[in-house]
C-alpha positions as semicolon CSV with decimal commas, in nm:
position;residue;x (nm);y (nm);z (nm)
1;M;16,544;5,772;4,817
2;R;16,429;5,885;4,492
3;D;16,505;6,254;4,369
4;I;16,315;6,465;4,507
5;Q;16,117;6,696;4,248
6;M;15,967;7,021;4,274
7;V;15,622;6,796;4,084
8;D;15,709;6,472;4,004
9;L;15,501;6,423;3,672
10;K;15,714;6,075;3,582
11;Q;15,567;5,899;3,899
12;Q;15,232;6,010;3,837
13;Y;15,249;5,935;3,540
14;L;15,379;5,608;3,612
15;R;15,081;5,453;3,849
16;I;14,823;5,567;3,580
17;K;15,001;5,451;3,264
18;E;14,765;5,183;3,149
19;E;14,474;5,477;3,143
20;I;14,653;5,724;3,013
21;D;14,798;5,518;2,726
22;S;14,476;5,376;2,634
23;A;14,306;5,690;2,628
24;I;14,552;5,878;2,378
25;H;14,609;5,574;2,205
26;E;14,154;5,616;2,137
27;V;14,228;5,904;2,015
28;L;14,553;5,816;1,791
29;D;14,311;5,509;1,611
30;S;14,020;5,799;1,603
31;S;14,216;6,016;1,443
32;A;13,997;6,304;1,552
33;F;14,216;6,529;1,679
34;I;14,035;6,860;1,711
35;N;13,716;6,925;1,880
36;G;13,680;6,490;1,918
37;K;13,442;6,325;2,132
38;P;13,732;6,344;2,477
39;V;13,669;6,732;2,434
40;R;13,314;6,712;2,465
41;D;13,313;6,439;2,734
42;F;13,534;6,665;2,941
43;A;13,384;6,941;2,969
44;Q;13,023;6,732;3,076
45;N;13,269;6,567;3,335
46;L;13,399;6,873;3,448
47;E;13,016;7,037;3,455
48;T;12,928;6,718;3,671
49;Y;13,251;6,789;3,935
50;L;13,243;7,158;3,984
51;G;12,839;7,182;3,963
52;V;12,849;7,438;3,702
53;R;12,599;7,485;3,427
54;H;12,878;7,508;3,145
55;V;13,244;7,447;3,118
56;I;13,434;7,576;2,769
57;P;13,752;7,409;2,702
58;C;14,029;7,672;2,550
59;A;14,362;7,613;2,464
60;N;14,572;7,769;2,825
61;G;14,425;7,926;3,135
62;T;14,568;8,270;2,961
63;D;14,382;8,277;2,686
64;A;14,085;8,187;2,968
65;L;14,122;8,485;3,131
66;Q;14,148;8,709;2,824
67;I;13,858;8,542;2,685
68;A;13,641;8,586;3,005
69;L;13,744;8,987;2,977
70;M;13,681;8,950;2,619
71;A;13,308;8,846;2,686
72;L;13,255;9,089;2,942
73;G;13,235;9,390;2,711
74;L;13,459;9,596;2,897
75;E;13,584;9,889;2,718
76;P;13,932;10,039;2,687
77;G;14,031;10,234;2,996
78;D;13,772;10,057;3,181
79;E;13,939;9,939;3,530
80;V;13,996;9,586;3,664
81;I;14,084;9,522;4,056
82;T;14,339;9,231;4,107
83;P;14,599;9,131;4,321
84;S;14,972;9,234;4,250
85;F;15,132;8,890;4,405
86;T;15,014;8,666;4,176
87;F;15,136;8,501;3,862
88;I;15,166;8,772;3,555
89;A;14,923;8,615;3,340
90;T;14,651;8,708;3,534
91;T;14,726;9,113;3,497
92;E;14,900;9,155;3,185
93;V;14,549;9,021;2,986
94;I;14,432;9,305;3,165
95;A;14,618;9,552;3,022
96;L;14,663;9,387;2,689
97;L;14,275;9,425;2,611
98;Q;14,394;9,840;2,668
99;L;14,164;9,827;3,019
100;K;14,323;9,932;3,357
101;P;14,491;9,719;3,608
102;V;14,451;9,882;3,965
103;F;14,664;9,676;4,167
104;V;14,569;9,599;4,553
105;D;14,693;9,416;4,819
106;V;14,664;9,093;5,015
107;D;14,557;8,942;5,284
108;P;14,879;8,842;5,485
109;R;14,777;8,509;5,630
110;T;14,574;8,380;5,271
111;F;14,793;8,546;5,090
112;C;14,509;8,638;4,838
113;I;14,333;8,922;4,774
114;D;14,219;9,147;5,063
115;P;13,855;9,269;5,031
116;E;13,875;9,544;5,242
117;S;14,172;9,668;4,979
118;I;13,880;9,607;4,701
119;K;13,643;9,848;4,877
120;A;13,899;10,131;4,895
121;A;14,005;10,100;4,526
122;I;13,662;10,068;4,353
123;S;13,596;10,417;4,149
124;K;13,335;10,516;3,879
125;K;13,534;10,346;3,628
126;T;13,592;10,030;3,775
127;R;13,419;9,703;3,613
128;A;13,531;9,360;3,745
129;I;13,746;9,228;3,992
130;V;13,970;8,971;3,922
131;P;14,040;8,785;4,287
132;V;14,331;8,464;4,235
133;H;14,292;8,152;4,461
134;L;14,672;8,186;4,524
135;Y;14,856;7,853;4,638
136;G;14,552;7,642;4,626
137;Q;14,326;7,837;4,862
138;A;14,009;8,026;4,775
139;A;13,986;8,404;4,830
140;N;13,713;8,503;5,022
141;M;13,454;8,496;4,800
142;E;13,138;8,563;4,990
143;A;13,309;8,923;5,084
144;I;13,413;8,976;4,740
145;M;13,027;8,878;4,543
146;Q;12,884;9,128;4,828
147;I;13,115;9,398;4,734
148;A;13,033;9,316;4,347
149;A;12,673;9,313;4,382
150;H;12,664;9,632;4,568
151;H;12,858;9,819;4,300
152;N;12,723;9,594;3,989
153;L;13,065;9,451;3,900
154;F;13,173;9,151;3,723
155;V;13,374;8,893;3,945
156;V;13,641;8,677;3,738
157;E;13,748;8,352;3,989
158;D;14,155;8,273;3,865
159;N;14,160;7,941;3,982
160;A;14,398;7,803;3,761
161;Q;14,610;7,694;4,139
162;A;14,268;7,577;4,333
163;I;14,056;7,390;4,144
164;G;13,918;7,121;4,308
165;S;13,859;7,343;4,635
166;T;13,557;7,380;4,754
167;Y;13,426;7,744;4,955
168;T;13,174;7,729;5,295
169;F;12,970;8,044;5,314
170;A;12,850;8,166;5,589
171;D;12,475;7,974;5,571
172;G;12,678;7,632;5,530
173;T;12,610;7,685;5,116
174;Q;12,927;7,527;5,004
175;K;13,035;7,563;4,607
176;K;13,391;7,487;4,438
177;T;13,596;7,787;4,321
178;G;13,552;7,892;3,988
179;A;13,185;7,851;4,042
180;I;13,085;8,101;4,226
181;G;13,188;8,451;3,998
182;T;13,023;8,534;3,642
183;I;13,319;8,376;3,540
184;G;13,561;8,116;3,625
185;C;13,938;8,006;3,476
186;T;14,179;7,780;3,468
187;S;14,438;7,661;3,379
188;F;14,569;7,274;3,342
189;F;14,919;7,322;3,267
190;P;15,083;6,994;3,360
191;S;15,188;7,116;3,695
192;K;14,908;7,255;3,798
193;N;14,681;7,026;4,024
194;L;14,474;6,899;3,767
195;G;14,715;6,933;3,404
196;C;14,736;6,730;3,090
197;Y;15,107;6,692;2,887
198;G;15,071;7,015;2,749
199;D;14,896;7,295;2,708
200;G;14,487;7,313;2,799
201;G;14,281;7,551;3,019
202;A;13,910;7,636;3,066
203;L;13,617;7,867;3,191
204;F;13,343;7,785;3,307
205;T;12,995;7,994;3,426
206;N;12,622;7,944;3,515
207;D;12,521;8,224;3,254
208;S;12,370;8,054;2,937
209;L;12,390;8,327;2,717
210;L;12,762;8,479;2,850
211;A;12,862;8,081;2,819
212;E;12,767;8,091;2,430
213;K;12,956;8,463;2,371
214;I;13,265;8,228;2,560
215;K;13,235;7,990;2,266
216;M;13,193;8,237;1,988
217;I;13,535;8,451;2,133
218;A;13,708;8,115;2,155
219;N;13,600;7,984;1,821
220;H;13,714;8,329;1,572
221;G;13,355;8,497;1,724
222;Q;13,172;8,236;1,536
223;S;12,839;8,048;1,578
224;I;12,764;7,924;1,249
225;R;13,072;7,817;1,042
226;Y;13,241;8,101;0,805
227;H;12,990;8,377;0,970
228;H;13,166;8,570;1,239
229;D;12,984;8,766;1,433
230;L;13,264;8,874;1,726
231;V;13,615;8,975;1,727
232;G;13,738;8,649;1,873
233;C;14,061;8,422;1,885
234;N;14,161;8,084;1,826
235;S;14,158;7,871;2,111
236;R;14,041;7,532;2,181
237;L;14,171;7,222;2,428
238;D;14,362;6,957;2,156
239;T;14,151;6,608;2,163
240;L;14,485;6,449;2,324
241;Q;14,485;6,685;2,635
242;A;14,123;6,586;2,681
243;A;14,178;6,224;2,650
244;V;14,437;6,264;2,952
245;L;14,231;6,510;3,168
246;N;13,940;6,279;3,172
247;V;14,102;6,019;3,312
248;K;14,276;6,253;3,565
249;L;13,965;6,412;3,667
250;K;13,859;6,127;3,801
251;K;14,170;6,081;4,040
252;L;14,143;6,474;4,133
253;D;13,999;6,405;4,456
254;E;14,258;6,138;4,517
255;Y;14,548;6,378;4,409
256;I;14,400;6,660;4,643
257;A;14,435;6,402;4,948
258;A;14,798;6,303;4,871
259;R;14,880;6,689;4,851
260;Q;14,741;6,734;5,203
261;K;14,869;6,470;5,367
262;A;15,194;6,617;5,252
263;A;15,158;6,986;5,397
264;A;14,994;6,817;5,713
265;Y;15,367;6,653;5,758
266;Y;15,530;6,980;5,664
267;S;15,337;7,130;5,955
268;D;15,345;6,936;6,189
269;A;15,748;6,899;6,130
270;F;15,758;7,242;6,151
271;S;15,506;7,326;6,443
272;Q;15,803;7,386;6,710
273;T;16,024;7,608;6,469
274;P;15,886;7,965;6,549
275;E;16,126;8,104;6,220
276;I;15,906;7,949;6,027
277;T;15,511;8,043;5,945
278;P;15,309;7,760;5,765
279;P;15,025;7,809;5,543
280;Y;14,735;7,955;5,706
281;I;14,348;7,764;5,648
282;A;14,085;8,011;5,657
283;P;13,802;7,894;5,785
284;Y;13,605;7,910;5,457
285;T;13,763;7,665;5,252
286;N;13,978;7,379;5,235
287;H;14,358;7,417;5,089
288;V;14,443;7,171;4,797
289;F;14,771;7,274;4,792
290;H;14,902;7,359;4,421
291;Q;15,201;7,474;4,657
292;Y;15,328;7,455;5,040
293;T;15,454;7,803;5,089
294;I;15,603;7,931;5,396
295;Q;15,682;8,242;5,523
296;L;16,075;8,305;5,695
297;E;16,099;8,565;6,011
298;G;16,450;8,673;6,088
299;K;16,626;8,406;5,810
300;N;16,735;8,450;5,455
301;R;16,491;8,314;5,238
302;D;16,713;8,322;4,933
303;E;16,979;8,159;5,121
304;L;16,736;7,860;5,217
305;N;16,683;7,831;4,842
306;T;17,056;7,802;4,790
307;Y;17,133;7,611;5,083
308;L;16,822;7,339;4,981
309;A;16,951;7,323;4,638
310;S;17,299;7,177;4,773
311;F;17,140;6,916;4,892
312;N;16,958;6,854;4,551
313;V;16,596;6,985;4,749
314;P;16,467;7,214;4,502
315;S;16,200;7,519;4,630
316;M;16,079;7,820;4,443
317;L;16,034;8,182;4,470
318;Y;15,681;8,277;4,404
319;Y;15,673;8,576;4,338
320;P;15,970;8,795;4,372
321;V;15,889;9,074;4,152
322;P;15,468;9,171;4,228
323;A;15,315;9,297;3,943
324;H;15,285;9,611;4,033
325;K;15,636;9,639;3,989
326;Q;15,699;9,514;3,681
327;K;15,833;9,672;3,423
328;M;15,516;9,615;3,180
329;F;15,314;9,837;3,408
330;E;15,544;10,172;3,377
331;A;15,262;10,302;3,200
332;F;14,964;10,214;3,446
333;S;15,193;10,369;3,740
334;G;15,307;10,079;3,877
335;S;15,528;10,157;4,114
336;S;15,344;10,415;4,279
337;Y;15,114;10,148;4,463
338;D;15,144;10,132;4,827
339;L;15,138;9,772;4,934
340;P;15,281;9,667;5,185
341;V;15,165;9,315;5,228
342;T;15,253;9,225;4,922
343;D;15,611;9,360;4,947
344;W;15,665;9,202;5,249
345;L;15,577;8,838;5,137
346;T;15,756;8,876;4,799
347;R;16,088;8,874;5,063
348;R;15,995;8,622;5,265
349;V;15,805;8,333;5,081
350;I;15,936;7,991;4,989
351;S;15,769;7,709;4,814
352;L;15,851;7,372;4,909
353;P;15,827;7,038;4,704
354;M;15,475;6,963;4,669
355;H;15,288;6,697;4,430
356;T;15,104;6,381;4,468
357;E;15,405;6,136;4,495
358;L;15,575;6,277;4,768
359;D;15,652;5,950;5,036
360;E;15,774;5,996;5,382
361;E;16,146;5,931;5,313
362;Q;16,133;6,236;5,120
363;L;15,963;6,451;5,312
364;E;16,137;6,383;5,618
365;F;16,478;6,473;5,424
366;I;16,331;6,808;5,306
367;T;16,201;6,913;5,680
368;E;16,555;6,781;5,835
369;K;16,698;7,027;5,577
370;V;16,505;7,267;5,654
371;K;16,527;7,273;6,068
372;K;16,896;7,249;6,016
373;F;16,916;7,562;5,771
374;I;16,674;7,730;6,083
375;N;16,905;7,600;6,360
376;P;17,241;7,515;6,251
């Protein structure tokens, strides 16, 4: 049996080595390392895949979130509603721009932002909502968009963990996550479902004027060289990473299917183990399983983490300290929030290995070890 990895990027690369190497050598031969043709091609290809009018590549997912909020023209002190149960990048950019993060709870089944909690948190200063499609599952975007429309709020989708996921509205209409809100953001960090071989990110929007503003902000606030109309930054996807992403985008649906197959194996294996709650799949979305995250009841999650490590089985605890309890948010009275579902999940969830290269032998080994821990 091959060594089990949390994410096996080496084996994935070996499967597509010829295509990747060829794409990289084309960039080396052209020497157009910044804003080369593969960057433009990738943006167009991703627009087609997502069914969105504009894709603006940038340097990383955190930059994407920051640029999105900058483009919306928010003022210091404006409130942005966001879940606390997420990676810190989602929330730190809000504070970085002198906006006020307002933390709300998540749905105990999907782990995504709870629309009812959003409603309760809206004030006269609220300007935007940042839902996170956590672990590969879409937040309840239909409900969120209805709330946003009623209160005239912007919606910035953090789609870093769910690119490729499809959301189905009540009328049967389908859209890709990231292409539903005012702006969508993603990361191409290597471990993501669509990952490059370094840092990378992108923003998506159907608003042409907003797209032009985003492009300017990401390019030092300029649309004409040396004419800087906005305060911006320098955030771009380099050509080598775009070349890698062009290869991997063609295989994204195949990768998603492999993840879903592995997830189905896990869930079937745990179906007779009541102490384990496998991931819930909401009826309005397809889960693309960036992570396979279970909840434990009556068993110590940290002890399982240690037990699996003794057999060289990696596992991860996402996220043991929620944003509202992080020291960086003390100025925003983060510790005063009452978010019972978030606090409950941080003590009980654990993520098992999930990637495109898991085979049945590895899956059997992992599930047997987990079940042995539950029932020695």
